[in-house]
C-alpha positions as MATLAB code, in Angstrom:
seq = 'MSDPCGLKPGYYYITNRYDQCVGACHSKIVVKGEKTRFCVKKIQGPTCLYQITLDNDYIQHNGSLVNAGHINQLWVIEQWGQVYSVKEAGTDLAWTDPGSAGNPVSHDRQLYLSSLNAALPQQQFKFNKV';
ca = [
      -4.478  -13.919  -21.047;
      -2.908  -12.293  -18.065;
      -3.696   -9.717  -16.071;
      -2.286   -6.342  -17.234;
      -2.585   -5.190  -13.432;
      -0.116   -8.299  -12.042;
      -2.108   -8.841   -8.468;
      -4.606  -11.232   -8.127;
      -6.756  -11.159   -5.149;
      -5.792  -12.758   -2.302;
      -3.587  -12.034    1.176;
      -0.370  -10.189    1.162;
       2.648   -9.152    3.137;
       3.159   -5.779    2.134;
       6.772   -3.954    2.727;
       8.255   -0.970    1.129;
      11.290   -1.279   -1.563;
      13.871   -2.257    1.349;
      11.491   -5.078    2.498;
      10.119   -3.511    5.371;
       7.036   -4.886    6.500;
       3.835   -2.166    6.624;
       1.393   -2.961    9.353;
      -0.949   -1.362   11.815;
      -0.121    0.304   15.165;
      -3.257    1.393   16.348;
      -5.411    2.611   13.236;
      -2.276    3.695   11.581;
      -0.909    2.334    8.312;
       2.607    1.894    9.299;
       6.100    0.726    8.233;
       7.436   -1.682   11.225;
       9.044   -4.668   12.094;
       6.053   -6.955   12.135;
       4.546   -9.113    9.262;
       0.862   -8.132    8.932;
      -1.225   -9.894    6.241;
      -3.593   -7.569    4.073;
      -6.933   -8.778    2.245;
      -6.276   -7.772   -2.102;
      -9.472   -7.804   -3.482;
      -9.782   -6.568   -7.264;
     -12.632   -4.150   -8.446;
     -14.054   -5.078  -11.694;
     -13.365   -2.645  -14.309;
     -10.882   -1.876  -16.946;
      -8.116   -0.085  -14.341;
      -6.026   -1.855  -11.705;
      -8.707   -0.618   -8.652;
      -8.444   -2.498   -5.655;
      -9.539   -2.429   -2.120;
      -7.196   -3.317    0.561;
      -8.562   -4.335    3.762;
      -7.506   -5.084    7.412;
      -9.096   -7.343    9.421;
     -12.865   -5.539    8.913;
     -11.192   -2.043    8.594;
     -10.614   -0.827    5.102;
      -6.949    0.670    4.217;
      -8.553    4.558    3.990;
      -6.797    8.152    4.148;
      -7.796   10.624    6.893;
      -6.622   13.838    5.095;
      -2.742   13.381    3.916;
      -2.221   10.393    6.045;
      -3.028    6.507    5.609;
      -4.860    4.242    8.018;
      -7.559    1.616    8.476;
     -10.897    2.194    9.609;
     -14.605    2.344    7.894;
     -14.458    4.200    4.226;
     -14.404    1.987    1.648;
     -11.508    3.627    0.383;
     -10.467    2.103   -3.489;
      -6.432    2.394   -4.626;
      -4.990    1.750   -8.100;
      -2.281   -0.397   -7.789;
      -0.025   -0.521  -10.403;
       2.697   -2.220  -11.123;
       6.609   -0.856  -11.814;
       8.939   -4.114  -12.318;
       9.168   -5.253   -9.534;
       7.524   -3.107   -7.570;
       4.225   -1.845   -6.922;
       2.834    2.195   -6.369;
      -0.254    2.813   -4.459;
      -2.468    5.982   -5.721;
      -6.124    6.646   -4.086;
      -8.371    6.277   -6.728;
      -9.286    9.225   -9.068;
      -6.224   11.266   -8.171;
      -2.016   11.456   -8.040;
      -2.022   10.896   -4.783;
       0.345    8.062   -3.697;
       1.163    5.950   -0.086;
       4.827    7.408    1.059;
       7.024    6.192    3.672;
       8.458    8.753    5.543;
      11.379    7.130    6.203;
      15.209    7.734    5.074;
      16.126    5.118    2.117;
      16.439    1.677    3.923;
      17.049    2.831    7.468;
      15.796   -0.260    9.287;
      15.715    1.161   12.550;
      13.414    3.569   12.234;
       9.767    2.092   12.943;
       6.489    3.222   12.858;
       6.524    5.770   10.564;
       3.162    6.213    9.288;
       2.441    5.978    5.547;
       1.031    9.744    4.001;
       0.120   10.367    0.461;
       1.913   12.434   -1.800;
       2.160   13.391   -5.581;
       2.969   10.178   -7.158;
       6.366    9.740   -8.529;
       6.982    5.922   -9.083;
      11.021    6.470   -9.638;
      11.349    7.667   -5.806;
      12.190    4.555   -3.650;
       9.579    5.991   -0.826;
       6.734    5.044   -2.702;
       7.746    1.758   -3.913;
       6.168   -1.544   -2.217;
       6.396   -5.007   -2.787;
       3.089   -7.514   -2.513;
       4.358  -10.908   -1.259;
       1.398  -13.341   -1.570;
       0.845  -15.535    2.061;
];
């Protein structure tokens, strides 16, 4: 039986829909030009609930911005065809890339949370197994 959640535990490079890498700039989680390895761990249960870490830090949010820190934030990662949405557990707030559609020269755009609309390219991410 295959996993309906789509992601197996392990290390991933995360990119936006336009293959721009998601990484860290200090504690901010941003879209930038460098590949960054994230650890994705599935939490037991019926939903697609995950913990995402970067080195020894959890991926969390601080208000509406996504960053790395010490709070064990859980995320629902849902597959939509070839892309995924990443939503804060228990809410409808999802990772959103503030950049314009595929603009390759705009770096260090910090991800933020906004209401999930999986049809929006700004909320579509790819998880590429390392």
